[in-house]
BAVEXKE-227987 format. One record per residue: chain; residue in one letter; y, z, x of N, C-alpha, C in turn. Coordinates in Angstrom, 1 decimal, decimal comma. Layout:
N
{node 'A'; 'A'; {Y; Z; X}; {Y; Z; X}; {Y; Z; X}}
...
This chain:
196
{node 'A'; 'M'; {-47,8; -19,0; 1,6}; {-48,1; -19,9; 0,9}; {-49,1; -19,6; -0,5}}
{node 'A'; 'R'; {-48,8; -19,7; -1,2}; {-50,1; -19,2; -2,6}; {-51,4; -19,7; -2,6}}
{node 'A'; 'N'; {-52,2; -18,2; -2,9}; {-53,7; -19,1; -2,5}; {-54,3; -19,6; -4,0}}
{node 'A'; 'E'; {-54,6; -20,7; -4,3}; {-54,9; -21,3; -5,3}; {-56,0; -20,6; -6,2}}
{node 'A'; 'G'; {-56,6; -20,1; -5,1}; {-58,3; -19,7; -5,7}; {-58,0; -17,9; -6,2}}
{node 'A'; 'I'; {-56,6; -17,6; -6,1}; {-56,6; -16,4; -6,0}; {-56,2; -16,5; -7,9}}
{node 'A'; 'F'; {-56,8; -15,4; -8,9}; {-56,6; -15,4; -10,2}; {-55,5; -14,2; -10,7}}
{node 'A'; 'N'; {-54,8; -14,6; -11,2}; {-53,4; -13,9; -10,9}; {-53,8; -13,5; -12,7}}
{node 'A'; 'I'; {-52,7; -12,4; -13,1}; {-53,1; -11,6; -14,3}; {-52,8; -12,4; -15,7}}
{node 'A'; 'K'; {-51,6; -14,0; -15,2}; {-51,8; -14,5; -16,8}; {-53,3; -15,4; -16,7}}
{node 'A'; 'D'; {-53,8; -15,6; -15,6}; {-55,2; -16,7; -15,6}; {-56,0; -15,7; -16,1}}
{node 'A'; 'L'; {-56,4; -14,5; -16,0}; {-57,3; -13,7; -16,0}; {-57,3; -13,5; -17,3}}
{node 'A'; 'V'; {-55,5; -13,3; -18,4}; {-55,9; -13,3; -19,7}; {-55,7; -14,6; -20,6}}
{node 'A'; 'L'; {-55,6; -15,4; -20,0}; {-56,0; -16,8; -20,3}; {-57,3; -17,3; -20,6}}
{node 'A'; 'L'; {-58,2; -16,8; -20,0}; {-59,6; -17,0; -19,2}; {-60,5; -15,9; -20,3}}
{node 'A'; 'G'; {-59,6; -14,6; -20,4}; {-60,3; -13,9; -21,2}; {-60,2; -14,7; -22,5}}
{node 'A'; 'A'; {-59,0; -15,0; -23,2}; {-59,0; -15,6; -24,4}; {-59,6; -16,7; -24,6}}
{node 'A'; 'M'; {-60,0; -17,5; -23,5}; {-60,5; -18,8; -23,9}; {-62,3; -18,6; -23,9}}
{node 'A'; 'N'; {-62,3; -17,5; -23,3}; {-63,8; -17,1; -23,4}; {-64,1; -16,3; -24,5}}
{node 'A'; 'A'; {-63,5; -15,8; -25,0}; {-63,6; -14,8; -26,7}; {-63,7; -16,2; -27,7}}
{node 'A'; 'L'; {-62,8; -17,2; -27,3}; {-63,0; -18,3; -28,6}; {-64,3; -18,8; -28,4}}
{node 'A'; 'L'; {-64,7; -19,2; -26,5}; {-65,6; -20,2; -26,9}; {-67,0; -19,4; -27,4}}
{node 'A'; 'V'; {-67,4; -18,0; -26,7}; {-68,4; -17,5; -27,5}; {-68,6; -17,6; -29,3}}
{node 'A'; 'I'; {-66,8; -16,9; -29,8}; {-66,9; -16,8; -31,2}; {-67,4; -18,0; -31,8}}
{node 'A'; 'L'; {-66,9; -19,2; -30,9}; {-67,3; -21,2; -31,8}; {-69,0; -21,2; -31,2}}
{node 'A'; 'Y'; {-69,4; -20,5; -30,1}; {-71,2; -20,6; -30,1}; {-72,1; -19,8; -30,6}}
{node 'A'; 'Y'; {-71,6; -18,7; -31,4}; {-72,1; -18,0; -31,8}; {-72,3; -18,4; -33,6}}
{node 'A'; 'S'; {-70,7; -18,8; -33,9}; {-70,8; -19,7; -35,4}; {-71,8; -20,4; -35,3}}
{node 'A'; 'V'; {-71,9; -21,6; -34,5}; {-72,7; -22,6; -34,8}; {-73,9; -22,0; -34,9}}
{node 'A'; 'I'; {-74,3; -20,9; -34,4}; {-76,1; -21,3; -34,1}; {-76,3; -20,1; -35,2}}
{node 'A'; 'I'; {-75,1; -19,3; -35,5}; {-75,6; -18,5; -37,2}; {-75,4; -19,6; -38,5}}
{node 'A'; 'A'; {-74,5; -21,0; -38,0}; {-74,7; -21,4; -39,2}; {-75,9; -22,1; -39,3}}
{node 'A'; 'A'; {-76,1; -22,5; -37,9}; {-77,4; -23,8; -37,7}; {-78,5; -22,8; -38,3}}
{node 'A'; 'H'; {-78,8; -21,7; -38,5}; {-80,0; -20,9; -38,4}; {-79,9; -20,5; -39,9}}
{node 'A'; 'L'; {-78,7; -20,7; -40,7}; {-78,5; -20,8; -42,0}; {-79,0; -21,9; -42,6}}
{node 'A'; 'I'; {-79,0; -23,1; -42,2}; {-79,8; -24,6; -42,4}; {-80,7; -25,0; -41,5}}
{node 'A'; 'P'; {-81,7; -24,7; -42,1}; {-83,0; -24,9; -41,1}; {-83,1; -26,1; -40,5}}
{node 'A'; 'P'; {-82,8; -27,4; -41,2}; {-82,9; -29,0; -40,1}; {-82,2; -28,8; -39,4}}
{node 'A'; 'L'; {-80,7; -28,2; -39,0}; {-80,0; -28,0; -37,9}; {-80,3; -27,2; -37,1}}
{node 'A'; 'W'; {-81,6; -26,8; -37,1}; {-82,5; -25,7; -35,9}; {-82,2; -26,5; -34,4}}
{node 'A'; 'G'; {-82,5; -28,1; -34,5}; {-83,1; -29,0; -33,0}; {-81,6; -29,1; -32,8}}
{node 'A'; 'F'; {-80,6; -29,1; -33,4}; {-79,3; -30,3; -33,0}; {-78,1; -28,9; -33,1}}
{node 'A'; 'I'; {-78,4; -27,5; -32,4}; {-77,5; -26,5; -32,2}; {-76,9; -27,1; -30,7}}
{node 'A'; 'D'; {-77,9; -27,5; -30,2}; {-76,7; -27,6; -28,8}; {-75,9; -28,8; -28,7}}
{node 'A'; 'P'; {-76,4; -29,7; -29,2}; {-75,3; -31,1; -29,5}; {-74,3; -30,8; -29,9}}
{node 'A'; 'I'; {-74,3; -29,8; -31,7}; {-73,3; -29,5; -32,4}; {-72,6; -28,7; -31,7}}
{node 'A'; 'A'; {-72,3; -27,4; -30,9}; {-71,9; -26,8; -30,2}; {-71,3; -27,2; -28,7}}
{node 'A'; 'S'; {-72,1; -28,4; -28,5}; {-71,4; -29,1; -27,0}; {-70,0; -29,8; -27,5}}
{node 'A'; 'F'; {-70,4; -30,9; -29,0}; {-69,1; -31,6; -30,0}; {-67,9; -30,4; -30,1}}
{node 'A'; 'L'; {-68,2; -29,3; -30,3}; {-67,3; -28,3; -30,6}; {-66,9; -27,9; -29,7}}
{node 'A'; 'L'; {-67,3; -26,9; -29,0}; {-66,8; -26,7; -27,8}; {-66,0; -27,5; -26,3}}
{node 'A'; 'A'; {-66,6; -28,8; -26,6}; {-65,8; -29,4; -25,4}; {-64,4; -29,5; -25,2}}
{node 'A'; 'P'; {-63,9; -29,6; -26,6}; {-62,3; -29,3; -26,0}; {-61,5; -28,2; -25,5}}
{node 'A'; 'V'; {-62,2; -26,9; -26,5}; {-61,8; -25,6; -25,5}; {-62,1; -25,9; -24,1}}
{node 'A'; 'Y'; {-63,1; -26,0; -23,8}; {-63,8; -26,2; -22,3}; {-62,6; -26,8; -21,5}}
{node 'A'; 'F'; {-62,3; -27,8; -22,0}; {-61,4; -28,6; -21,2}; {-59,7; -28,3; -21,0}}
{node 'A'; 'L'; {-59,5; -27,7; -22,2}; {-58,4; -27,0; -22,4}; {-58,5; -25,5; -21,4}}
{node 'A'; 'M'; {-59,1; -25,2; -21,6}; {-59,6; -23,3; -20,8}; {-59,3; -23,9; -18,9}}
{node 'A'; 'L'; {-60,3; -25,1; -18,7}; {-59,8; -25,9; -17,2}; {-58,4; -26,2; -16,9}}
{node 'A'; 'R'; {-58,0; -26,8; -17,9}; {-56,5; -27,3; -17,8}; {-55,5; -25,8; -17,5}}
{node 'A'; 'L'; {-55,7; -25,1; -18,2}; {-54,9; -23,7; -18,0}; {-55,0; -22,9; -17,0}}
{node 'A'; 'V'; {-56,3; -23,1; -16,6}; {-56,5; -22,3; -15,5}; {-57,8; -23,0; -14,8}}
{node 'A'; 'P'; {-57,0; -24,0; -13,6}; {-57,6; -24,9; -13,2}; {-58,0; -24,1; -11,8}}
{node 'A'; 'K'; {-58,8; -23,0; -11,5}; {-59,0; -22,4; -10,5}; {-60,8; -22,8; -10,2}}
{node 'A'; 'P'; {-61,2; -22,0; -8,7}; {-62,6; -22,1; -8,5}; {-63,4; -21,0; -9,5}}
{node 'A'; 'F'; {-64,6; -21,7; -9,5}; {-65,5; -20,4; -10,4}; {-65,4; -20,0; -12,2}}
{node 'A'; 'V'; {-64,5; -21,2; -12,6}; {-63,9; -20,4; -13,7}; {-65,3; -20,8; -14,8}}
{node 'A'; 'M'; {-65,9; -22,1; -14,8}; {-67,1; -22,1; -15,3}; {-68,7; -21,1; -15,0}}
{node 'A'; 'S'; {-68,0; -20,4; -13,6}; {-69,5; -19,5; -13,3}; {-69,0; -18,3; -14,1}}
{node 'A'; 'I'; {-67,6; -18,0; -13,9}; {-67,6; -17,0; -15,0}; {-68,0; -16,8; -16,2}}
{node 'A'; 'H'; {-67,6; -18,3; -16,9}; {-67,8; -18,4; -18,5}; {-69,3; -18,2; -18,6}}
{node 'A'; 'G'; {-69,9; -19,2; -17,4}; {-71,5; -19,1; -17,9}; {-72,3; -17,6; -17,4}}
{node 'A'; 'G'; {-71,2; -16,5; -16,7}; {-72,1; -15,4; -16,4}; {-72,0; -14,3; -18,1}}
{node 'A'; 'V'; {-70,5; -14,9; -18,4}; {-70,6; -14,3; -19,6}; {-71,2; -14,3; -20,8}}
{node 'A'; 'I'; {-71,7; -16,0; -21,4}; {-72,5; -16,3; -21,8}; {-73,8; -16,1; -21,7}}
{node 'A'; 'G'; {-74,3; -15,7; -20,6}; {-75,3; -15,6; -20,0}; {-75,5; -13,8; -20,2}}
{node 'A'; 'L'; {-74,7; -13,0; -20,0}; {-74,8; -11,8; -20,1}; {-75,2; -11,3; -22,0}}
{node 'A'; 'L'; {-74,5; -12,3; -23,0}; {-74,5; -12,4; -24,3}; {-76,1; -12,5; -24,4}}
{node 'A'; 'H'; {-76,5; -13,6; -24,2}; {-77,8; -14,0; -24,2}; {-78,8; -12,9; -23,7}}
{node 'A'; 'L'; {-78,8; -12,3; -22,4}; {-79,4; -11,0; -22,1}; {-79,5; -10,1; -23,4}}
{node 'A'; 'F'; {-78,2; -9,8; -23,5}; {-78,1; -8,3; -24,6}; {-78,7; -8,5; -25,6}}
{node 'A'; 'T'; {-78,9; -10,1; -26,0}; {-79,9; -10,6; -27,5}; {-81,1; -10,7; -27,3}}
{node 'A'; 'G'; {-81,7; -10,6; -25,9}; {-82,8; -10,6; -25,6}; {-83,8; -11,6; -25,0}}
{node 'A'; 'W'; {-83,0; -13,1; -24,9}; {-82,9; -14,1; -23,9}; {-82,6; -13,8; -22,7}}
{node 'A'; 'W'; {-83,3; -13,3; -21,8}; {-82,8; -13,2; -20,8}; {-83,0; -14,3; -19,4}}
{node 'A'; 'P'; {-83,6; -15,4; -20,1}; {-83,4; -16,5; -19,5}; {-82,1; -17,5; -19,5}}
{node 'A'; 'G'; {-81,5; -16,7; -20,6}; {-80,0; -17,3; -20,9}; {-79,1; -17,1; -19,7}}
{node 'A'; 'L'; {-79,2; -15,8; -19,2}; {-78,6; -15,1; -17,9}; {-78,7; -16,0; -16,8}}
{node 'A'; 'L'; {-79,7; -16,8; -16,8}; {-80,0; -17,3; -15,8}; {-79,3; -19,2; -15,6}}
{node 'A'; 'A'; {-79,9; -19,2; -16,7}; {-79,5; -20,6; -17,7}; {-77,6; -20,7; -17,2}}
{node 'A'; 'G'; {-77,0; -19,9; -17,7}; {-75,3; -19,4; -17,9}; {-75,2; -19,6; -16,5}}
{node 'A'; 'V'; {-75,6; -18,5; -15,7}; {-75,1; -18,4; -14,4}; {-75,3; -19,8; -13,2}}
{node 'A'; 'A'; {-76,4; -20,1; -13,6}; {-76,8; -21,7; -12,9}; {-75,7; -22,9; -13,0}}
{node 'A'; 'A'; {-75,6; -22,9; -14,5}; {-75,2; -24,0; -15,2}; {-73,8; -23,7; -14,4}}
{node 'A'; 'G'; {-73,1; -22,5; -14,1}; {-71,6; -22,3; -14,2}; {-71,4; -22,6; -12,2}}
{node 'A'; 'L'; {-72,4; -22,4; -11,9}; {-72,2; -22,5; -10,2}; {-72,3; -24,5; -10,1}}
{node 'A'; 'V'; {-73,4; -24,9; -10,5}; {-73,3; -26,8; -10,5}; {-72,2; -27,0; -11,1}}
{node 'A'; 'A'; {-71,6; -26,5; -11,8}; {-70,6; -27,4; -12,4}; {-69,1; -27,0; -11,6}}
{node 'A'; 'D'; {-69,2; -26,2; -11,1}; {-68,0; -25,3; -10,1}; {-68,2; -26,0; -8,9}}
{node 'A'; 'F'; {-69,4; -26,4; -8,4}; {-69,5; -26,7; -7,0}; {-69,2; -28,4; -7,2}}
{node 'A'; 'T'; {-69,8; -29,0; -8,4}; {-69,6; -30,5; -8,7}; {-67,7; -30,2; -8,8}}
{node 'A'; 'A'; {-67,1; -29,4; -9,4}; {-65,4; -29,8; -9,2}; {-65,3; -29,7; -7,7}}
{node 'A'; 'K'; {-65,6; -28,4; -7,0}; {-65,5; -28,7; -6,1}; {-65,5; -29,7; -5,1}}
{node 'A'; 'L'; {-66,6; -30,5; -4,8}; {-67,0; -31,4; -4,6}; {-65,9; -33,1; -5,0}}
{node 'A'; 'A'; {-65,5; -32,9; -6,4}; {-64,8; -34,2; -6,9}; {-63,3; -33,7; -6,5}}
{node 'A'; 'G'; {-62,7; -32,4; -6,2}; {-61,7; -32,6; -5,8}; {-61,0; -31,2; -6,7}}
{node 'A'; 'G'; {-61,4; -30,4; -7,3}; {-60,8; -28,9; -8,1}; {-60,6; -29,6; -9,2}}
{node 'A'; 'Y'; {-60,4; -28,2; -10,4}; {-60,3; -28,4; -11,5}; {-58,5; -29,2; -11,8}}
{node 'A'; 'K'; {-58,3; -29,3; -10,9}; {-56,6; -29,5; -11,0}; {-56,8; -31,3; -11,4}}
{node 'A'; 'R'; {-57,3; -31,7; -11,2}; {-57,7; -33,5; -11,7}; {-58,7; -33,0; -12,9}}
{node 'A'; 'P'; {-57,8; -33,8; -13,9}; {-58,5; -33,6; -15,5}; {-59,7; -34,7; -15,6}}
{node 'A'; 'H'; {-59,8; -35,4; -14,3}; {-61,2; -36,3; -14,6}; {-62,4; -35,4; -13,8}}
{node 'A'; 'T'; {-62,1; -34,1; -13,0}; {-62,9; -33,2; -12,2}; {-63,6; -32,6; -13,6}}
{node 'A'; 'A'; {-62,8; -32,3; -14,4}; {-63,2; -31,1; -15,6}; {-63,6; -32,0; -16,6}}
{node 'A'; 'M'; {-63,6; -33,4; -16,8}; {-64,3; -34,1; -17,9}; {-65,9; -34,1; -17,3}}
{node 'A'; 'L'; {-66,1; -34,2; -15,5}; {-67,3; -34,4; -15,1}; {-67,8; -32,9; -15,2}}
{node 'A'; 'S'; {-67,4; -32,2; -14,9}; {-68,1; -30,8; -15,2}; {-68,6; -30,1; -16,2}}
{node 'A'; 'I'; {-68,1; -30,3; -17,2}; {-68,0; -30,1; -18,4}; {-69,4; -30,0; -19,1}}
{node 'A'; 'P'; {-69,8; -31,5; -19,1}; {-70,8; -32,0; -19,9}; {-72,2; -31,8; -18,8}}
{node 'A'; 'I'; {-72,0; -31,3; -17,2}; {-72,9; -31,1; -16,5}; {-73,1; -29,8; -16,3}}
{node 'A'; 'F'; {-72,0; -28,8; -17,0}; {-72,3; -27,3; -17,2}; {-73,3; -27,3; -18,6}}
{node 'A'; 'C'; {-72,8; -27,9; -19,3}; {-73,6; -28,6; -20,6}; {-75,0; -28,6; -20,9}}
{node 'A'; 'A'; {-74,9; -30,0; -20,0}; {-76,5; -30,2; -19,9}; {-77,9; -29,6; -18,9}}
{node 'A'; 'V'; {-77,0; -28,6; -17,5}; {-77,7; -27,9; -17,1}; {-78,3; -26,5; -17,7}}
{node 'A'; 'K'; {-77,1; -25,9; -18,6}; {-77,4; -24,7; -19,1}; {-78,5; -24,9; -19,9}}
{node 'A'; 'M'; {-78,2; -26,3; -20,5}; {-79,6; -26,3; -22,1}; {-80,8; -26,6; -21,6}}
{node 'A'; 'V'; {-80,9; -27,5; -20,6}; {-82,2; -27,6; -19,8}; {-82,6; -26,3; -19,3}}
{node 'A'; 'L'; {-82,0; -25,7; -18,6}; {-82,7; -23,9; -17,9}; {-82,6; -23,1; -19,2}}
{node 'A'; 'F'; {-81,9; -23,0; -20,2}; {-82,4; -22,3; -21,2}; {-83,1; -22,3; -22,0}}
{node 'A'; 'Y'; {-83,9; -23,7; -22,2}; {-85,0; -23,9; -23,1}; {-86,1; -24,0; -22,2}}
{node 'A'; 'A'; {-86,2; -23,7; -21,1}; {-87,2; -24,5; -20,3}; {-88,2; -23,3; -20,3}}
{node 'A'; 'P'; {-88,4; -22,3; -20,3}; {-89,4; -21,1; -20,5}; {-90,5; -21,5; -22,2}}
{node 'A'; 'L'; {-90,2; -22,6; -23,0}; {-90,5; -23,2; -23,9}; {-91,3; -24,5; -23,6}}
{node 'A'; 'Y'; {-91,2; -25,4; -22,6}; {-91,5; -26,5; -22,5}; {-91,8; -26,8; -20,7}}
{node 'A'; 'L'; {-91,1; -26,4; -20,2}; {-91,2; -26,4; -18,6}; {-91,9; -25,3; -17,6}}
{node 'A'; 'F'; {-92,0; -23,7; -18,4}; {-92,7; -22,6; -18,0}; {-93,7; -22,1; -19,2}}
{node 'A'; 'V'; {-93,9; -22,7; -20,0}; {-94,5; -21,9; -21,0}; {-95,8; -21,3; -20,9}}
{node 'A'; 'A'; {-96,2; -21,5; -19,9}; {-97,9; -21,5; -19,3}; {-97,4; -20,0; -18,3}}
{node 'A'; 'M'; {-96,2; -20,0; -18,0}; {-96,2; -18,7; -16,5}; {-95,8; -17,3; -17,6}}
{node 'A'; 'P'; {-96,9; -16,2; -17,1}; {-97,0; -14,8; -17,5}; {-95,2; -14,5; -17,9}}
{node 'A'; 'V'; {-94,3; -14,7; -16,6}; {-93,3; -13,9; -16,8}; {-92,4; -13,9; -18,0}}
{node 'A'; 'F'; {-92,4; -15,2; -18,6}; {-92,0; -15,7; -19,6}; {-92,3; -15,4; -21,4}}
{node 'A'; 'G'; {-93,7; -14,8; -20,9}; {-94,3; -14,7; -22,3}; {-93,8; -13,7; -23,4}}
{node 'A'; 'D'; {-93,2; -12,7; -22,9}; {-92,8; -12,2; -23,8}; {-91,7; -12,3; -24,7}}
{node 'A'; 'V'; {-90,8; -13,1; -24,0}; {-89,4; -13,4; -24,5}; {-90,1; -14,9; -25,2}}
{node 'A'; 'V'; {-90,7; -15,8; -24,9}; {-91,4; -16,8; -25,8}; {-92,1; -16,6; -27,0}}
{node 'A'; 'S'; {-92,6; -15,2; -27,0}; {-93,4; -14,9; -28,1}; {-92,4; -13,9; -29,3}}
{node 'A'; 'T'; {-91,2; -13,9; -28,9}; {-90,0; -14,1; -30,0}; {-89,6; -15,0; -31,1}}
{node 'A'; 'W'; {-89,6; -16,6; -30,4}; {-89,4; -17,5; -31,2}; {-90,2; -17,8; -32,1}}
{node 'A'; 'P'; {-90,2; -18,3; -33,2}; {-91,3; -18,8; -34,0}; {-92,5; -19,9; -33,5}}
{node 'A'; 'E'; {-93,7; -19,9; -33,8}; {-94,6; -20,6; -33,4}; {-94,1; -22,0; -33,2}}
{node 'A'; 'E'; {-94,0; -22,5; -34,3}; {-93,4; -23,7; -34,7}; {-92,6; -24,5; -34,0}}
{node 'A'; 'A'; {-91,7; -23,7; -33,8}; {-90,5; -23,8; -32,7}; {-90,7; -24,2; -31,7}}
{node 'A'; 'V'; {-91,7; -23,3; -30,7}; {-92,2; -23,5; -29,5}; {-93,4; -24,9; -29,2}}
{node 'A'; 'S'; {-94,0; -24,8; -30,4}; {-95,0; -26,0; -30,6}; {-94,1; -27,1; -30,5}}
{node 'A'; 'R'; {-92,7; -27,3; -31,2}; {-92,1; -28,8; -31,5}; {-91,5; -28,6; -30,2}}
{node 'A'; 'Y'; {-91,2; -28,0; -29,3}; {-89,9; -28,3; -27,8}; {-91,0; -28,8; -26,9}}
{node 'A'; 'T'; {-91,2; -30,1; -27,2}; {-92,2; -30,9; -26,4}; {-91,0; -31,4; -25,2}}
{node 'A'; 'Y'; {-91,7; -32,1; -24,2}; {-90,8; -32,8; -23,1}; {-90,0; -33,7; -23,7}}
{node 'A'; 'A'; {-90,4; -34,8; -24,5}; {-89,8; -35,8; -25,7}; {-88,2; -35,1; -26,2}}
{node 'A'; 'F'; {-89,0; -34,1; -27,4}; {-88,0; -33,3; -27,6}; {-86,9; -33,3; -27,1}}
{node 'A'; 'A'; {-87,2; -32,3; -25,9}; {-86,1; -31,4; -24,8}; {-85,5; -32,9; -24,5}}
{node 'A'; 'A'; {-86,1; -33,8; -24,1}; {-84,8; -35,1; -23,5}; {-83,9; -35,8; -24,6}}
{node 'A'; 'A'; {-84,8; -35,7; -25,6}; {-83,9; -36,0; -27,2}; {-82,7; -35,1; -27,0}}
{node 'A'; 'V'; {-82,7; -34,2; -27,3}; {-81,8; -33,3; -27,2}; {-80,8; -33,1; -26,1}}
{node 'A'; 'L'; {-81,3; -33,3; -24,9}; {-80,6; -33,2; -24,3}; {-79,5; -34,6; -24,1}}
{node 'A'; 'G'; {-80,1; -35,3; -24,3}; {-79,3; -36,8; -24,5}; {-78,0; -36,6; -25,6}}
{node 'A'; 'L'; {-78,6; -36,3; -27,0}; {-77,9; -35,9; -27,7}; {-76,4; -35,0; -27,2}}
{node 'A'; 'T'; {-77,0; -34,1; -26,7}; {-75,8; -32,9; -26,0}; {-75,1; -33,8; -24,9}}
{node 'A'; 'V'; {-75,2; -34,1; -24,1}; {-74,4; -34,9; -23,3}; {-73,6; -36,0; -24,2}}
{node 'A'; 'A'; {-74,1; -36,5; -25,1}; {-73,0; -37,6; -25,7}; {-71,9; -36,8; -26,7}}
{node 'A'; 'A'; {-72,7; -35,8; -27,4}; {-71,6; -35,4; -28,1}; {-70,6; -34,5; -27,4}}
{node 'A'; 'N'; {-70,8; -33,9; -26,1}; {-70,3; -33,5; -25,4}; {-69,2; -34,4; -25,1}}
{node 'A'; 'L'; {-69,2; -35,5; -24,5}; {-68,5; -36,5; -24,1}; {-67,5; -36,9; -25,1}}
{node 'A'; 'L'; {-68,1; -37,0; -26,5}; {-67,5; -37,4; -27,1}; {-66,2; -36,6; -27,6}}
{node 'A'; 'G'; {-66,8; -35,0; -27,8}; {-66,1; -34,0; -27,9}; {-64,6; -34,1; -26,8}}
{node 'A'; 'L'; {-65,0; -34,5; -25,8}; {-63,9; -34,3; -24,7}; {-62,8; -35,5; -24,7}}
{node 'A'; 'M'; {-63,6; -36,5; -25,0}; {-62,4; -37,8; -25,1}; {-61,8; -37,2; -26,8}}
{node 'A'; 'L'; {-62,4; -36,8; -27,8}; {-61,3; -36,5; -28,9}; {-60,6; -35,7; -28,6}}
{node 'A'; 'G'; {-61,0; -34,7; -28,2}; {-60,2; -33,2; -27,7}; {-59,2; -33,1; -27,1}}
{node 'A'; 'R'; {-58,9; -34,2; -25,8}; {-58,4; -34,9; -25,0}; {-56,9; -35,8; -25,6}}
{node 'A'; 'K'; {-57,7; -36,3; -26,2}; {-56,7; -37,2; -27,4}; {-55,7; -35,8; -28,5}}
{node 'A'; 'M'; {-56,5; -35,3; -28,7}; {-55,6; -34,4; -29,5}; {-55,0; -33,2; -28,7}}
{node 'A'; 'F'; {-54,8; -32,8; -27,5}; {-54,2; -32,0; -27,0}; {-53,1; -32,7; -26,4}}
{node 'A'; 'A'; {-53,1; -34,1; -26,1}; {-52,3; -34,9; -25,5}; {-50,8; -35,4; -26,6}}
{node 'A'; 'R'; {-51,7; -35,1; -27,7}; {-50,5; -35,1; -29,0}; {-49,8; -34,2; -29,1}}
{node 'A'; 'H'; {-50,7; -32,6; -29,2}; {-50,0; -31,7; -29,8}; {-49,5; -30,6; -28,2}}
{node 'A'; 'F'; {-49,9; -30,6; -27,4}; {-49,9; -29,6; -26,3}; {-48,7; -30,2; -25,3}}
{node 'A'; 'Q'; {-49,5; -31,4; -24,8}; {-48,8; -31,9; -23,6}; {-47,2; -32,6; -24,0}}
{node 'A'; 'R'; {-47,0; -33,1; -25,5}; {-45,4; -33,0; -26,1}; {-45,1; -32,4; -25,2}}
{node 'A'; 'S'; {-45,8; -30,6; -26,1}; {-45,1; -29,7; -25,9}; {-44,5; -29,1; -24,9}}
{node 'A'; 'G'; {-45,6; -29,6; -23,4}; {-45,4; -28,8; -22,4}; {-46,1; -28,3; -21,9}}
{node 'A'; 'M'; {-47,1; -27,5; -22,8}; {-47,7; -26,2; -22,4}; {-48,8; -26,3; -21,5}}
{node 'A'; 'V'; {-49,6; -27,9; -21,6}; {-50,7; -28,1; -20,5}; {-50,4; -29,6; -20,2}}
{node 'A'; 'S'; {-50,6; -29,7; -18,9}; {-50,8; -30,9; -18,4}; {-51,8; -31,7; -18,3}}
{node 'A'; 'L'; {-52,3; -32,5; -19,0}; {-53,4; -33,6; -19,0}; {-53,6; -34,9; -18,3}}
């Protein structure tokens, strides 16, 4: 009997391609938002909206345990390399929480499980990624990394701002998932490429 938890070569190639696409889209949003200062506070909602369909497609193409943990580790390492080490903790923790939730809900082979775990991943990652700016701002261990952010950005990141961005992020993610699923049903499912 084939072990459903083991990644084969096709899974690894698809996972690599999907992670590359997710990283390119994510950093494209970051670069674009930094070029338009009013969008700075909306990086996470915009990214969550655009990336949600790609996350969903990844989980339908590779419905294996730890897919979101692998992605969380990849994006976390990129945050680490750019100097924001709390991003590594946020990515890994968000991936583990999403994968654990998916396991409790029956695994990624169920489309509704993917629809549940993706918003959880995005919400946990966002909360933990920015936690040094508002939850742990007084802790010395985060002092060096927080000092790399502009003072006005840190002062603006209050509990109310964090809650508003979290709500927008989850709403944008759910909207992106719904639209993406409809698009995939129209273009991918009919061709037999993926089952939704």
